[in-house]
PQR file of N, CA, C, O and H, with PARSE charges and radii, in Angstrom:
ATOM      1  N   MET A   1      73.814 102.604 -79.062 -0.4000 1.5000
ATOM      2  CA  MET A   1      74.141 101.297 -79.157 -0.0000 2.0000
ATOM      3  C   MET A   1      73.195  99.964 -78.080  0.5500 1.7000
ATOM      4  O   MET A   1      72.697  98.863 -78.314 -0.5500 1.4000
ATOM      5  N   GLN A   2      73.311 100.681 -77.102 -0.4000 1.5000
ATOM      6  CA  GLN A   2      72.100 100.152 -75.916 -0.0000 2.0000
ATOM      7  C   GLN A   2      70.986  99.757 -76.889  0.5500 1.7000
ATOM      8  O   GLN A   2      70.543  98.724 -77.390 -0.5500 1.4000
ATOM      9  H   GLN A   2      73.715 101.576 -76.911  0.4000 1.0000
ATOM     10  N   GLU A   3      70.775 100.913 -76.915 -0.4000 1.5000
ATOM     11  CA  GLU A   3      69.021 100.835 -77.943 -0.0000 2.0000
ATOM     12  C   GLU A   3      68.689 100.059 -78.808  0.5500 1.7000
ATOM     13  O   GLU A   3      67.583  99.577 -79.054 -0.5500 1.4000
ATOM     14  H   GLU A   3      71.135 101.753 -76.508  0.4000 1.0000
ATOM     15  N   LEU A   4      70.034  99.876 -79.473 -0.4000 1.5000
ATOM     16  CA  LEU A   4      69.584  98.960 -80.709 -0.0000 2.0000
ATOM     17  C   LEU A   4      69.759  97.707 -80.067  0.5500 1.7000
ATOM     18  O   LEU A   4      68.952  96.863 -80.458 -0.5500 1.4000
ATOM     19  H   LEU A   4      70.932 100.267 -79.273  0.4000 1.0000
ATOM     20  N   TYR A   5      70.976  97.127 -78.758 -0.4000 1.5000
ATOM     21  CA  TYR A   5      70.343  95.810 -78.073 -0.0000 2.0000
ATOM     22  C   TYR A   5      69.549  95.982 -77.833  0.5500 1.7000
ATOM     23  O   TYR A   5      68.743  95.384 -78.546 -0.5500 1.4000
ATOM     24  H   TYR A   5      71.631  97.812 -78.441  0.4000 1.0000
ATOM     25  N   ASN A   6      68.841  96.920 -76.644 -0.4000 1.5000
ATOM     26  CA  ASN A   6      67.066  96.362 -76.276 -0.0000 2.0000
ATOM     27  C   ASN A   6      66.369  95.831 -77.212  0.5500 1.7000
ATOM     28  O   ASN A   6      65.988  94.667 -77.093 -0.5500 1.4000
ATOM     29  H   ASN A   6      69.496  97.406 -76.065  0.4000 1.0000
ATOM     30  N   ASN A   7      66.048  96.628 -78.396 -0.4000 1.5000
ATOM     31  CA  ASN A   7      65.131  96.823 -78.808 -0.0000 2.0000
ATOM     32  C   ASN A   7      64.962  95.649 -80.514  0.5500 1.7000
ATOM     33  O   ASN A   7      64.008  95.256 -81.185 -0.5500 1.4000
ATOM     34  H   ASN A   7      66.357  97.574 -78.493  0.4000 1.0000
ATOM     35  N   TYR A   8      66.734  95.453 -80.600 -0.4000 1.5000
ATOM     36  CA  TYR A   8      66.898  94.168 -81.653 -0.0000 2.0000
ATOM     37  C   TYR A   8      67.849  93.015 -81.864  0.5500 1.7000
ATOM     38  O   TYR A   8      68.446  92.375 -82.730 -0.5500 1.4000
ATOM     39  H   TYR A   8      67.510  95.772 -80.055  0.4000 1.0000
ATOM     40  N   PHE A   9      67.634  93.129 -80.523 -0.4000 1.5000
ATOM     41  CA  PHE A   9      68.568  91.817 -80.510 -0.0000 2.0000
ATOM     42  C   PHE A   9      68.414  90.403 -78.996  0.5500 1.7000
ATOM     43  O   PHE A   9      68.969  89.407 -78.531 -0.5500 1.4000
ATOM     44  H   PHE A   9      67.149  93.649 -79.820  0.4000 1.0000
ATOM     45  N   ASN A  10      67.487  91.127 -78.860 -0.4000 1.5000
ATOM     46  CA  ASN A  10      66.462  90.058 -77.520 -0.0000 2.0000
ATOM     47  C   ASN A  10      65.979  89.116 -78.356  0.5500 1.7000
ATOM     48  O   ASN A  10      64.824  88.721 -78.191 -0.5500 1.4000
ATOM     49  H   ASN A  10      67.036  91.936 -79.238  0.4000 1.0000
ATOM     50  N   ILE A  11      66.673  88.671 -79.252 -0.4000 1.5000
ATOM     51  CA  ILE A  11      65.884  87.455 -80.116 -0.0000 2.0000
ATOM     52  C   ILE A  11      66.260  86.102 -79.488  0.5500 1.7000
ATOM     53  O   ILE A  11      67.276  85.880 -78.829 -0.5500 1.4000
ATOM     54  H   ILE A  11      67.611  88.992 -79.386  0.4000 1.0000
ATOM     55  N   SER A  12      65.159  85.126 -79.832 -0.4000 1.5000
ATOM     56  CA  SER A  12      65.881  84.048 -78.611 -0.0000 2.0000
ATOM     57  C   SER A  12      67.021  83.493 -79.533  0.5500 1.7000
ATOM     58  O   SER A  12      66.995  83.783 -80.729 -0.5500 1.4000
ATOM     59  H   SER A  12      64.334  85.306 -80.367  0.4000 1.0000
ATOM     60  N   ASN A  13      68.255  82.523 -78.903 -0.4000 1.5000
ATOM     61  CA  ASN A  13      68.616  81.942 -78.208 -0.0000 2.0000
ATOM     62  C   ASN A  13      68.896  81.052 -79.684  0.5500 1.7000
ATOM     63  O   ASN A  13      69.849  81.212 -80.446 -0.5500 1.4000
ATOM     64  H   ASN A  13      68.276  82.288 -77.932  0.4000 1.0000
ATOM     65  N   ASP A  14      67.789  80.096 -79.826 -0.4000 1.5000
ATOM     66  CA  ASP A  14      67.387  79.107 -80.492 -0.0000 2.0000
ATOM     67  C   ASP A  14      67.776  79.174 -81.461  0.5500 1.7000
ATOM     68  O   ASP A  14      68.435  78.239 -81.915 -0.5500 1.4000
ATOM     69  H   ASP A  14      67.015  79.965 -79.207  0.4000 1.0000
ATOM     70  N   ILE A  15      67.360  81.114 -82.706 -0.4000 1.5000
ATOM     71  CA  ILE A  15      67.866  81.038 -83.600 -0.0000 2.0000
ATOM     72  C   ILE A  15      69.073  80.830 -84.421  0.5500 1.7000
ATOM     73  O   ILE A  15      68.713  79.770 -83.909 -0.5500 1.4000
ATOM     74  H   ILE A  15      66.824  81.873 -82.337  0.4000 1.0000
ATOM     75  N   ILE A  16      69.742  80.764 -84.887 -0.4000 1.5000
ATOM     76  CA  ILE A  16      71.039  80.810 -85.657 -0.0000 2.0000
ATOM     77  C   ILE A  16      70.927  81.666 -86.641  0.5500 1.7000
ATOM     78  O   ILE A  16      70.399  81.348 -87.707 -0.5500 1.4000
ATOM     79  H   ILE A  16      70.034  81.625 -85.303  0.4000 1.0000
ATOM     80  N   TRP A  17      71.514  83.113 -86.353 -0.4000 1.5000
ATOM     81  CA  TRP A  17      71.571  83.949 -87.797 -0.0000 2.0000
ATOM     82  C   TRP A  17      73.134  84.196 -88.580  0.5500 1.7000
ATOM     83  O   TRP A  17      74.301  84.045 -88.220 -0.5500 1.4000
ATOM     84  H   TRP A  17      71.943  83.372 -85.487  0.4000 1.0000
ATOM     85  N   LYS A  18      72.302  84.762 -90.126 -0.4000 1.5000
ATOM     86  CA  LYS A  18      73.587  84.920 -90.517 -0.0000 2.0000
ATOM     87  C   LYS A  18      73.358  86.301 -90.463  0.5500 1.7000
ATOM     88  O   LYS A  18      72.323  86.841 -90.857 -0.5500 1.4000
ATOM     89  H   LYS A  18      71.353  84.885 -90.419  0.4000 1.0000
ATOM     90  N   VAL A  19      74.743  87.119 -89.764 -0.4000 1.5000
ATOM     91  CA  VAL A  19      74.828  88.529 -90.127 -0.0000 2.0000
ATOM     92  C   VAL A  19      75.816  89.469 -89.916  0.5500 1.7000
ATOM     93  O   VAL A  19      76.091  89.699 -88.738 -0.5500 1.4000
ATOM     94  H   VAL A  19      75.583  86.681 -89.444  0.4000 1.0000
ATOM     95  N   ALA A  20      76.630  90.281 -91.081 -0.4000 1.5000
ATOM     96  CA  ALA A  20      76.594  91.135 -91.328 -0.0000 2.0000
ATOM     97  C   ALA A  20      77.357  92.697 -90.210  0.5500 1.7000
ATOM     98  O   ALA A  20      76.599  93.585 -89.819 -0.5500 1.4000
ATOM     99  H   ALA A  20      76.406  90.095 -92.038  0.4000 1.0000
ATOM    100  N   ILE A  21      77.906  92.705 -90.093 -0.4000 1.5000
ATOM    101  CA  ILE A  21      78.077  94.247 -89.644 -0.0000 2.0000
ATOM    102  C   ILE A  21      78.487  95.622 -89.276  0.5500 1.7000
ATOM    103  O   ILE A  21      79.249  95.990 -88.381 -0.5500 1.4000
ATOM    104  H   ILE A  21      78.522  91.984 -90.411  0.4000 1.0000
ATOM    105  N   TYR A  22      77.368  96.773 -90.755 -0.4000 1.5000
ATOM    106  CA  TYR A  22      78.196  97.576 -90.443 -0.0000 2.0000
ATOM    107  C   TYR A  22      78.729  99.142 -89.770  0.5500 1.7000
ATOM    108  O   TYR A  22      78.054 100.033 -89.254 -0.5500 1.4000
ATOM    109  H   TYR A  22      76.750  96.474 -91.482  0.4000 1.0000
ATOM    110  N   ALA A  23      79.374  99.102 -89.876 -0.4000 1.5000
ATOM    111  CA  ALA A  23      79.906 100.870 -89.260 -0.0000 2.0000
ATOM    112  C   ALA A  23      79.669 101.591 -89.704  0.5500 1.7000
ATOM    113  O   ALA A  23      79.388 101.374 -90.883 -0.5500 1.4000
ATOM    114  H   ALA A  23      79.922  98.379 -90.295  0.4000 1.0000
ATOM    115  N   ARG A  24      79.589 102.673 -89.347 -0.4000 1.5000
ATOM    116  CA  ARG A  24      79.568 104.086 -90.388 -0.0000 2.0000
ATOM    117  C   ARG A  24      80.205 105.105 -88.872  0.5500 1.7000
ATOM    118  O   ARG A  24      79.892 105.227 -87.688 -0.5500 1.4000
ATOM    119  H   ARG A  24      79.818 102.849 -88.390  0.4000 1.0000
ATOM    120  N   LEU A  25      81.463 105.780 -90.014 -0.4000 1.5000
ATOM    121  CA  LEU A  25      81.545 106.991 -89.402 -0.0000 2.0000
ATOM    122  C   LEU A  25      80.832 108.566 -89.232  0.5500 1.7000
ATOM    123  O   LEU A  25      80.349 109.311 -90.085 -0.5500 1.4000
ATOM    124  H   LEU A  25      81.717 105.680 -90.976  0.4000 1.0000
ATOM    125  N   SER A  26      81.015 108.744 -87.515 -0.4000 1.5000
ATOM    126  CA  SER A  26      80.377 109.666 -87.781 -0.0000 2.0000
ATOM    127  C   SER A  26      81.276 111.010 -88.214  0.5500 1.7000
ATOM    128  O   SER A  26      82.464 111.028 -88.533 -0.5500 1.4000
ATOM    129  H   SER A  26      81.408 108.139 -86.823  0.4000 1.0000
ATOM    130  N   ARG A  27      80.281 112.195 -88.121 -0.4000 1.5000
ATOM    131  CA  ARG A  27      81.079 113.363 -88.488 -0.0000 2.0000
ATOM    132  C   ARG A  27      82.307 114.218 -87.595  0.5500 1.7000
ATOM    133  O   ARG A  27      83.388 114.764 -87.815 -0.5500 1.4000
ATOM    134  H   ARG A  27      79.315 112.180 -87.862  0.4000 1.0000
ATOM    135  N   GLU A  28      81.716 114.045 -86.864 -0.4000 1.5000
ATOM    136  CA  GLU A  28      83.034 114.602 -84.756 -0.0000 2.0000
ATOM    137  C   GLU A  28      84.145 113.705 -85.106  0.5500 1.7000
ATOM    138  O   GLU A  28      85.261 114.203 -84.965 -0.5500 1.4000
ATOM    139  H   GLU A  28      80.837 113.601 -86.686  0.4000 1.0000
ATOM    140  N   ASP A  29      84.083 112.338 -85.586 -0.4000 1.5000
ATOM    141  CA  ASP A  29      85.460 111.975 -86.012 -0.0000 2.0000
ATOM    142  C   ASP A  29      85.536 112.105 -86.905  0.5500 1.7000
ATOM    143  O   ASP A  29      86.742 112.351 -86.877 -0.5500 1.4000
ATOM    144  H   ASP A  29      83.176 111.933 -85.700  0.4000 1.0000
ATOM    145  N   GLU A  30      85.246 112.199 -88.096 -0.4000 1.5000
ATOM    146  CA  GLU A  30      86.260 112.637 -89.791 -0.0000 2.0000
ATOM    147  C   GLU A  30      87.209 113.982 -89.686  0.5500 1.7000
ATOM    148  O   GLU A  30      88.287 114.223 -90.229 -0.5500 1.4000
ATOM    149  H   GLU A  30      84.266 112.000 -88.119  0.4000 1.0000
ATOM    150  N   LYS A  31      86.165 115.003 -88.517 -0.4000 1.5000
ATOM    151  CA  LYS A  31      86.987 116.495 -88.366 -0.0000 2.0000
ATOM    152  C   LYS A  31      88.108 116.075 -86.926  0.5500 1.7000
ATOM    153  O   LYS A  31      88.874 117.001 -86.659 -0.5500 1.4000
ATOM    154  H   LYS A  31      85.289 114.808 -88.076  0.4000 1.0000
ATOM    155  N   ASP A  32      88.264 114.751 -85.976 -0.4000 1.5000
ATOM    156  CA  ASP A  32      89.491 115.497 -85.387 -0.0000 2.0000
ATOM    157  C   ASP A  32      90.192 114.010 -85.950  0.5500 1.7000
ATOM    158  O   ASP A  32      89.893 112.843 -86.202 -0.5500 1.4000
ATOM    159  H   ASP A  32      87.642 113.999 -86.193  0.4000 1.0000
ATOM    160  N   GLU A  33      91.546 115.130 -85.948 -0.4000 1.5000
ATOM    161  CA  GLU A  33      92.907 114.503 -87.040 -0.0000 2.0000
ATOM    162  C   GLU A  33      93.185 113.363 -85.899  0.5500 1.7000
ATOM    163  O   GLU A  33      92.988 112.355 -86.577 -0.5500 1.4000
ATOM    164  H   GLU A  33      91.789 116.078 -85.744  0.4000 1.0000
ATOM    165  N   LYS A  34      93.502 112.917 -84.663 -0.4000 1.5000
ATOM    166  CA  LYS A  34      93.898 112.093 -84.666 -0.0000 2.0000
ATOM    167  C   LYS A  34      93.244 110.729 -84.773  0.5500 1.7000
ATOM    168  O   LYS A  34      93.903 109.701 -84.620 -0.5500 1.4000
ATOM    169  H   LYS A  34      93.663 113.737 -84.112  0.4000 1.0000
ATOM    170  N   TYR A  35      92.318 110.726 -84.961 -0.4000 1.5000
ATOM    171  CA  TYR A  35      91.384 109.335 -86.080 -0.0000 2.0000
ATOM    172  C   TYR A  35      92.483 109.128 -87.047  0.5500 1.7000
ATOM    173  O   TYR A  35      93.267 108.252 -86.681 -0.5500 1.4000
ATOM    174  H   TYR A  35      91.782 111.561 -85.085  0.4000 1.0000
ATOM    175  N   LYS A  36      92.695 109.557 -87.913 -0.4000 1.5000
ATOM    176  CA  LYS A  36      93.492 109.551 -89.436 -0.0000 2.0000
ATOM    177  C   LYS A  36      93.365 109.104 -90.237  0.5500 1.7000
ATOM    178  O   LYS A  36      94.315 108.786 -90.953 -0.5500 1.4000
ATOM    179  H   LYS A  36      92.059 110.269 -88.209  0.4000 1.0000
ATOM    180  N   GLY A  37      91.994 108.822 -90.561 -0.4000 1.5000
ATOM    181  CA  GLY A  37      92.303 107.414 -92.334 -0.0000 2.0000
ATOM    182  C   GLY A  37      90.781 106.910 -91.570  0.5500 1.7000
ATOM    183  O   GLY A  37      89.718 107.040 -92.177 -0.5500 1.4000
ATOM    184  H   GLY A  37      91.223 109.080 -89.979  0.4000 1.0000
ATOM    185  N   GLN A  38      90.858 106.228 -89.929 -0.4000 1.5000
ATOM    186  CA  GLN A  38      89.957 104.992 -89.390 -0.0000 2.0000
ATOM    187  C   GLN A  38      89.220 105.724 -88.716  0.5500 1.7000
ATOM    188  O   GLN A  38      89.643 106.858 -88.940 -0.5500 1.4000
ATOM    189  H   GLN A  38      91.721 106.122 -89.436  0.4000 1.0000
ATOM    190  N   SER A  39      88.142 105.811 -87.834 -0.4000 1.5000
ATOM    191  CA  SER A  39      87.845 106.005 -87.414 -0.0000 2.0000
ATOM    192  C   SER A  39      88.110 105.571 -86.199  0.5500 1.7000
ATOM    193  O   SER A  39      87.913 104.366 -86.348 -0.5500 1.4000
ATOM    194  H   SER A  39      87.799 104.890 -87.652  0.4000 1.0000
ATOM    195  N   GLU A  40      88.608 105.806 -84.434 -0.4000 1.5000
ATOM    196  CA  GLU A  40      88.302 104.468 -83.824 -0.0000 2.0000
ATOM    197  C   GLU A  40      86.932 104.258 -83.146  0.5500 1.7000
ATOM    198  O   GLU A  40      86.728 103.382 -82.305 -0.5500 1.4000
ATOM    199  H   GLU A  40      88.768 106.786 -84.313  0.4000 1.0000
ATOM    200  N   SER A  41      85.709 105.430 -83.730 -0.4000 1.5000
ATOM    201  CA  SER A  41      84.691 104.514 -83.524 -0.0000 2.0000
ATOM    202  C   SER A  41      83.526 103.633 -83.947  0.5500 1.7000
ATOM    203  O   SER A  41      82.458 103.078 -83.691 -0.5500 1.4000
ATOM    204  H   SER A  41      85.874 106.141 -84.413  0.4000 1.0000
ATOM    205  N   ILE A  42      84.630 103.946 -84.876 -0.4000 1.5000
ATOM    206  CA  ILE A  42      84.684 102.209 -86.430 -0.0000 2.0000
ATOM    207  C   ILE A  42      84.831 101.115 -85.325  0.5500 1.7000
ATOM    208  O   ILE A  42      83.931 100.320 -85.055 -0.5500 1.4000
ATOM    209  H   ILE A  42      85.498 104.397 -85.084  0.4000 1.0000
ATOM    210  N   GLU A  43      85.882 101.143 -84.798 -0.4000 1.5000
ATOM    211  CA  GLU A  43      86.375 100.181 -84.414 -0.0000 2.0000
ATOM    212  C   GLU A  43      85.428  99.718 -82.939  0.5500 1.7000
ATOM    213  O   GLU A  43      85.037  98.604 -82.590 -0.5500 1.4000
ATOM    214  H   GLU A  43      86.614 101.788 -85.018  0.4000 1.0000
ATOM    215  N   ASN A  44      85.293 100.845 -82.391 -0.4000 1.5000
ATOM    216  CA  ASN A  44      84.350 100.229 -81.706 -0.0000 2.0000
ATOM    217  C   ASN A  44      83.283 100.029 -81.278  0.5500 1.7000
ATOM    218  O   ASN A  44      82.770  99.654 -80.224 -0.5500 1.4000
ATOM    219  H   ASN A  44      85.611 101.749 -82.675  0.4000 1.0000
ATOM    220  N   GLN A  45      82.908 100.426 -82.548 -0.4000 1.5000
ATOM    221  CA  GLN A  45      81.636 100.183 -82.859 -0.0000 2.0000
ATOM    222  C   GLN A  45      81.571  98.368 -83.327  0.5500 1.7000
ATOM    223  O   GLN A  45      80.518  97.756 -83.152 -0.5500 1.4000
ATOM    224  H   GLN A  45      83.325 100.731 -83.405  0.4000 1.0000
ATOM    225  N   ILE A  46      82.583  97.793 -83.808 -0.4000 1.5000
ATOM    226  CA  ILE A  46      82.491  96.997 -85.384 -0.0000 2.0000
ATOM    227  C   ILE A  46      83.446  95.655 -83.315  0.5500 1.7000
ATOM    228  O   ILE A  46      83.639  94.442 -83.407 -0.5500 1.4000
ATOM    229  H   ILE A  46      83.439  98.291 -83.949  0.4000 1.0000
ATOM    230  N   LYS A  47      83.661  96.223 -82.381 -0.4000 1.5000
ATOM    231  CA  LYS A  47      84.366  95.690 -81.500 -0.0000 2.0000
ATOM    232  C   LYS A  47      82.492  95.289 -80.354  0.5500 1.7000
ATOM    233  O   LYS A  47      81.695  94.364 -80.195 -0.5500 1.4000
ATOM    234  H   LYS A  47      83.504  97.208 -82.307  0.4000 1.0000
ATOM    235  N   TYR A  48      82.713  96.747 -79.875 -0.4000 1.5000
ATOM    236  CA  TYR A  48      80.233  96.096 -79.877 -0.0000 2.0000
ATOM    237  C   TYR A  48      79.423  95.358 -80.056  0.5500 1.7000
ATOM    238  O   TYR A  48      78.715  94.871 -79.175 -0.5500 1.4000
ATOM    239  H   TYR A  48      83.361  97.498 -80.004  0.4000 1.0000
ATOM    240  N   LEU A  49      79.330  95.002 -81.859 -0.4000 1.5000
ATOM    241  CA  LEU A  49      78.450  93.636 -82.038 -0.0000 2.0000
ATOM    242  C   LEU A  49      79.653  92.850 -82.172  0.5500 1.7000
ATOM    243  O   LEU A  49      79.390  91.860 -81.490 -0.5500 1.4000
ATOM    244  H   LEU A  49      79.905  95.398 -82.575  0.4000 1.0000
ATOM    245  N   LYS A  50      80.492  92.736 -82.509 -0.4000 1.5000
ATOM    246  CA  LYS A  50      81.027  91.476 -82.458 -0.0000 2.0000
ATOM    247  C   LYS A  50      81.072  90.659 -80.951  0.5500 1.7000
ATOM    248  O   LYS A  50      81.133  89.466 -80.653 -0.5500 1.4000
ATOM    249  H   LYS A  50      80.705  93.541 -83.064  0.4000 1.0000
ATOM    250  N   ALA A  51      81.014  91.850 -80.210 -0.4000 1.5000
ATOM    251  CA  ALA A  51      80.495  90.892 -79.043 -0.0000 2.0000
ATOM    252  C   ALA A  51      79.091  90.477 -78.907  0.5500 1.7000
ATOM    253  O   ALA A  51      78.982  89.327 -78.482 -0.5500 1.4000
ATOM    254  H   ALA A  51      80.965  92.819 -80.452  0.4000 1.0000
ATOM    255  N   ILE A  52      78.184  90.978 -79.105 -0.4000 1.5000
ATOM    256  CA  ILE A  52      77.031  90.552 -79.481 -0.0000 2.0000
ATOM    257  C   ILE A  52      76.852  88.681 -80.372  0.5500 1.7000
ATOM    258  O   ILE A  52      76.673  87.570 -79.872 -0.5500 1.4000
ATOM    259  H   ILE A  52      78.273  91.912 -79.451  0.4000 1.0000
ATOM    260  N   VAL A  53      76.995  89.093 -81.665 -0.4000 1.5000
ATOM    261  CA  VAL A  53      77.309  88.328 -82.541 -0.0000 2.0000
ATOM    262  C   VAL A  53      77.632  87.393 -82.204  0.5500 1.7000
ATOM    263  O   VAL A  53      77.201  86.315 -82.612 -0.5500 1.4000
ATOM    264  H   VAL A  53      77.140  89.996 -82.070  0.4000 1.0000
ATOM    265  N   SER A  54      78.950  87.649 -80.901 -0.4000 1.5000
ATOM    266  CA  SER A  54      79.837  86.320 -80.104 -0.0000 2.0000
ATOM    267  C   SER A  54      78.284  85.295 -79.248  0.5500 1.7000
ATOM    268  O   SER A  54      77.835  84.183 -79.525 -0.5500 1.4000
ATOM    269  H   SER A  54      79.300  88.525 -80.570  0.4000 1.0000
ATOM    270  N   GLU A  55      77.871  86.302 -78.196 -0.4000 1.5000
ATOM    271  CA  GLU A  55      77.224  85.763 -77.501 -0.0000 2.0000
ATOM    272  C   GLU A  55      75.882  85.425 -77.665  0.5500 1.7000
ATOM    273  O   GLU A  55      75.148  84.933 -76.807 -0.5500 1.4000
ATOM    274  H   GLU A  55      78.236  87.205 -77.971  0.4000 1.0000
ATOM    275  N   LYS A  56      75.624  85.693 -78.721 -0.4000 1.5000
ATOM    276  CA  LYS A  56      75.139  84.749 -80.006 -0.0000 2.0000
ATOM    277  C   LYS A  56      74.611  83.836 -80.693  0.5500 1.7000
ATOM    278  O   LYS A  56      73.615  83.379 -81.253 -0.5500 1.4000
ATOM    279  H   LYS A  56      76.220  86.093 -79.417  0.4000 1.0000
ATOM    280  N   ASN A  57      75.991  83.726 -80.349 -0.4000 1.5000
ATOM    281  CA  ASN A  57      76.180  82.748 -81.634 -0.0000 2.0000
ATOM    282  C   ASN A  57      75.927  82.697 -82.584  0.5500 1.7000
ATOM    283  O   ASN A  57      75.457  81.637 -82.998 -0.5500 1.4000
ATOM    284  H   ASN A  57      76.801  84.097 -79.894  0.4000 1.0000
ATOM    285  N   TRP A  58      76.062  83.598 -83.299 -0.4000 1.5000
ATOM    286  CA  TRP A  58      75.070  84.166 -84.740 -0.0000 2.0000
ATOM    287  C   TRP A  58      76.664  83.623 -85.764  0.5500 1.7000
ATOM    288  O   TRP A  58      77.398  83.123 -84.912 -0.5500 1.4000
ATOM    289  H   TRP A  58      76.444  84.459 -82.962  0.4000 1.0000
ATOM    290  N   ILE A  59      77.152  83.575 -86.699 -0.4000 1.5000
ATOM    291  CA  ILE A  59      77.445  83.666 -87.866 -0.0000 2.0000
ATOM    292  C   ILE A  59      77.961  84.956 -88.535  0.5500 1.7000
ATOM    293  O   ILE A  59      77.296  85.539 -89.390 -0.5500 1.4000
ATOM    294  H   ILE A  59      76.555  83.981 -87.391  0.4000 1.0000
ATOM    295  N   LEU A  60      79.253  85.410 -88.089 -0.4000 1.5000
ATOM    296  CA  LEU A  60      79.551  86.703 -88.933 -0.0000 2.0000
ATOM    297  C   LEU A  60      80.073  86.368 -90.268  0.5500 1.7000
ATOM    298  O   LEU A  60      81.129  85.782 -90.504 -0.5500 1.4000
ATOM    299  H   LEU A  60      79.794  84.936 -87.394  0.4000 1.0000
ATOM    300  N   VAL A  61      78.979  86.927 -91.338 -0.4000 1.5000
ATOM    301  CA  VAL A  61      79.324  86.558 -92.132 -0.0000 2.0000
ATOM    302  C   VAL A  61      80.327  87.848 -93.090  0.5500 1.7000
ATOM    303  O   VAL A  61      80.877  87.609 -94.165 -0.5500 1.4000
ATOM    304  H   VAL A  61      78.121  87.404 -91.147  0.4000 1.0000
ATOM    305  N   ASP A  62      80.355  89.077 -92.424 -0.4000 1.5000
ATOM    306  CA  ASP A  62      81.260  90.001 -93.788 -0.0000 2.0000
ATOM    307  C   ASP A  62      81.484  91.516 -92.348  0.5500 1.7000
ATOM    308  O   ASP A  62      81.195  91.074 -91.236 -0.5500 1.4000
ATOM    309  H   ASP A  62      79.908  89.271 -91.551  0.4000 1.0000
ATOM    310  N   THR A  63      81.730  92.379 -92.334 -0.4000 1.5000
ATOM    311  CA  THR A  63      82.278  93.599 -91.529 -0.0000 2.0000
ATOM    312  C   THR A  63      82.415  94.629 -92.980  0.5500 1.7000
ATOM    313  O   THR A  63      83.192  94.456 -93.919 -0.5500 1.4000
ATOM    314  H   THR A  63      81.965  92.738 -93.237  0.4000 1.0000
ATOM    315  N   TYR A  64      81.188  95.955 -92.775 -0.4000 1.5000
ATOM    316  CA  TYR A  64      81.492  97.126 -93.856 -0.0000 2.0000
ATOM    317  C   TYR A  64      81.902  97.699 -93.221  0.5500 1.7000
ATOM    318  O   TYR A  64      81.818  97.408 -92.028 -0.5500 1.4000
ATOM    319  H   TYR A  64      80.556  96.095 -92.012  0.4000 1.0000
ATOM    320  N   LYS A  65      82.652  98.959 -93.679 -0.4000 1.5000
ATOM    321  CA  LYS A  65      83.194  99.557 -92.723 -0.0000 2.0000
ATOM    322  C   LYS A  65      82.637 100.983 -93.589  0.5500 1.7000
ATOM    323  O   LYS A  65      82.830 100.993 -94.805 -0.5500 1.4000
ATOM    324  H   LYS A  65      82.720  99.195 -94.648  0.4000 1.0000
ATOM    325  N   ASP A  66      82.093 101.926 -93.075 -0.4000 1.5000
ATOM    326  CA  ASP A  66      81.920 103.029 -94.904 -0.0000 2.0000
ATOM    327  C   ASP A  66      81.984 104.223 -93.699  0.5500 1.7000
ATOM    328  O   ASP A  66      81.287 104.612 -92.761 -0.5500 1.4000
ATOM    329  H   ASP A  66      81.937 101.917 -92.087  0.4000 1.0000
ATOM    330  N   ASP A  67      83.902 104.702 -94.652 -0.4000 1.5000
ATOM    331  CA  ASP A  67      84.796 105.920 -93.314 -0.0000 2.0000
ATOM    332  C   ASP A  67      84.310 107.015 -94.049  0.5500 1.7000
ATOM    333  O   ASP A  67      85.161 107.887 -94.229 -0.5500 1.4000
ATOM    334  H   ASP A  67      84.468 104.386 -95.414  0.4000 1.0000
ATOM    335  N   GLY A  68      82.632 107.350 -94.776 -0.4000 1.5000
ATOM    336  CA  GLY A  68      82.507 108.741 -95.156 -0.0000 2.0000
ATOM    337  C   GLY A  68      82.727 109.236 -97.214  0.5500 1.7000
ATOM    338  O   GLY A  68      82.166 109.753 -98.180 -0.5500 1.4000
ATOM    339  H   GLY A  68      81.941 106.642 -94.630  0.4000 1.0000
ATOM    340  N   TYR A  69      83.795 108.660 -96.803 -0.4000 1.5000
ATOM    341  CA  TYR A  69      85.143 108.917 -98.749 -0.0000 2.0000
ATOM    342  C   TYR A  69      83.761 108.488 -99.550  0.5500 1.7000
ATOM    343  O   TYR A  69      83.169 107.482 -99.158 -0.5500 1.4000
ATOM    344  H   TYR A  69      84.251 108.240 -96.019  0.4000 1.0000
ATOM    345  N   THR A  70      83.147 109.381-100.873 -0.4000 1.5000
ATOM    346  CA  THR A  70      83.571 108.216-101.964 -0.0000 2.0000
ATOM    347  C   THR A  70      84.161 108.348-102.638  0.5500 1.7000
ATOM    348  O   THR A  70      84.990 109.252-102.745 -0.5500 1.4000
ATOM    349  H   THR A  70      83.628 110.198-101.191  0.4000 1.0000
ATOM    350  N   ARG A  71      83.865 107.183-103.585 -0.4000 1.5000
ATOM    351  CA  ARG A  71      85.050 106.572-104.428 -0.0000 2.0000
ATOM    352  C   ARG A  71      84.098 106.381-105.689  0.5500 1.7000
ATOM    353  O   ARG A  71      82.959 105.917-105.749 -0.5500 1.4000
ATOM    354  H   ARG A  71      83.192 106.449-103.498  0.4000 1.0000
ATOM    355  N   ASN A  72      84.896 106.866-106.630 -0.4000 1.5000
ATOM    356  CA  ASN A  72      84.068 106.655-108.079 -0.0000 2.0000
ATOM    357  C   ASN A  72      84.833 106.536-108.596  0.5500 1.7000
ATOM    358  O   ASN A  72      84.736 106.335-109.806 -0.5500 1.4000
ATOM    359  H   ASN A  72      85.821 107.243-106.582  0.4000 1.0000
TER
END
C-alpha cells in the first residue's frame, strides 16, 4: 500500500478529486476461519484508503468490496 501511496497519491492538493475505494479479499484471508465472511484485510484497506482520501480532501463517491465470491 505504501508503494501505491508513493506512486499515485502524490497529486497536488490543489485539485479535489471524486474517488472510489476498491478493496479486495486476499487468498490467504479467504482460507482463514477467523475472518468469517468479510476479511479484516478488506476493512484495513478501506480504513487506510479513507485516511488518504480525507488527508487529500477528496470526495469519496463509493466503496467497493471484492470478497472473492462469484454471484450469478
